[in-house]
C-alpha positions, 0 to 999 in steps of 0.5 A, spaced: 151 387 370 153 384 377 150 378 380 149 376 387 155 371 385 160 376 383 158 381 389 160 375 394 166 373 390 168 380 390 167 381 397 170 374 399 176 376 395 177 383 399 177 379 405 182 374 404 187 379 400 193 382 403 194 388 398 193 395 400 186 398 399 182 404 400 181 404 408 186 399 409 192 399 414 199 396 413 202 393 419 205 387 421 201 381 423 203 382 430 200 389 430 194 387 427 193 382 433 195 387 438 189 392 435 184 386 435 186 384 442 184 392 444 178 392 439 173 390 445 175 395 450 175 401 445 168 399 442 165 398 449 168 405 451 167 409 445 161 406 441 154 407 444 151 403 438 156 397 439 154 397 447 147 397 445 147 392 439 152 387 443 150 386 450 154 379 451 160 383 449 159 388 454 158 383 459 164 379 457 169 386 457 166 388 464 167 381 467 175 381 464 176 388 467 173 385 474 178 379 473 184 384 472 182 388 478 182 382 483 188 380 486 191 373 484 187 367 486 188 360 485 184 358 479 182 352 481 177 355 486 175 361 482 170 360 476 173 363 470 169 370 468 173 371 462 168 368 457 161 370 455 156 365 457 153 364 450 159 364 446 158 362 439 164 357 439 162 353 445 155 352 441 159 350 435 159 356 430 166 360 430 166 367 430 169 368 423 163 364 420 158 368 424 161 374 421 161 372 414 154 369 414 151 375 417 155 379 411 152 375 406 145 376 409 146 383 409 149 383 402 143 379 399 138 383 403 141 390 399 141 386 392 134 384 393 131 390 396 135 394 390 132 389 385 125 389 387 124 396 388 
């Protein structure tokens, strides 16, 4: 029987291991960083559900795109548009931690719903 503790331990170990698993890709660290950098543009342009759920990231993407289209101007006179106004890191919560907390809450919700149904 799986307990909440063993489910969370399994999920955590899945996230930190580098062994190939079902659905994973084997690439270099450099390629993973390139894919991560391109993921915001891909999600905004190809996933309407993402756009609906994460409007702050859509605003961030549009601001970055606008910044890239502008001619080069001194950064001293132009405010930076590449950051979202309510960035979690600026509020003291790293994005990785926020994603982990959200995942744990989702798993606990599923476990509790299954247990009490």
